[in-house]
C-alpha positions in Angstrom: 9.6 -5.4 -4.1 10.5 -1.9 -2.8 9.5 -1.6 0.9 8.4 2.1 1.4 8.2 1.9 5.2 7.3 -0.4 8.2 4.7 0.1 10.9 4.7 -2.3 13.8 5.1 -5.7 12.1 3.6 -4.6 8.8 5.6 -3.9 5.6 4.2 -1.3 3.2 5.4 -2.0 -0.3 4.7 -2.2 -4.0 5.7 -4.8 -6.5 8.4 -3.8 -9.1 6.1 -5.1 -11.9 2.6 -3.6 -11.2 1.0 -4.7 -14.4 1.0 -3.7 -18.0 -0.5 -1.1 -18.3 0.7 0.1 -14.9 -2.1 0.0 -12.3 -3.0 3.3 -10.6 -1.0 4.2 -7.5 -1.5 1.8 -4.6 0.3 0.1 -1.7 0.4 -3.4 -0.5 0.6 -4.2 3.2 1.8 -7.6 4.6 2.4 -9.2 8.0 3.1 -12.9 7.8 0.2 -14.3 5.7 -2.0 -11.3 6.3 -2.2 -9.0 3.3 -4.1 -5.8 2.2 -4.0 -3.5 -0.8 -5.1 0.1 -0.7 -5.7 2.3 -3.7 -4.4 5.9 -3.4 -6.1 7.2 -6.6 -8.6 8.7 -6.9 -8.8 8.5 -3.0 -7.4 6.3 -0.4 -9.6 3.2 -0.1 -9.2 -0.6 0.6 -9.0 -2.7 -2.5 -8.7 -6.1 -0.9 -7.7 -7.8 2.4 -7.1 -11.3 3.7 -6.7 -12.5 7.2 -6.7 -9.0 8.7 -9.3 -7.9 11.4 -11.5 -4.9 10.9 -9.7 -3.1 13.7 -6.3 -3.7 12.0 -7.7 -2.5 8.7 -8.9 0.7 10.2 -5.4 1.3 11.7 -3.7 0.4 8.4 -6.1 2.7 6.5 -5.2 5.5 8.9 -1.4 4.9 8.4 -1.8 4.8 4.6 -3.7 8.1 4.7 -1.0 9.7 6.9 1.7 8.6 4.5 0.0 9.0 1.2 2.3 11.8 0.0 5.4 9.6 0.7 3.8 6.6 -1.0 2.9 8.6 -4.1 6.3 10.2 -4.3 8.1 6.8 -4.0 5.7 5.3 -6.6 6.4 8.1 -9.1 10.1 8.0 -8.5 10.3 4.2 -8.9 8.1 4.0 -12.0 9.6 7.2 -13.5 6.3 9.2 -13.6 
């Protein structure tokens, strides 16, 4: 589970096995039992979230958008795309 970066107490990561066939580029976010998943393709948007407030989701969405190039680059490097 490669961790791409951390923000506050949140880990931004993807799983090393993201499905067969490989799912489109996305990022998982976790803090304790709270989780979220954001798609980056075709645009950055929330896929799902559990135990995270709306305010936190807005902040996380902003952080994902600010770091989307880093996330995409790390995704492509890791999966050899």
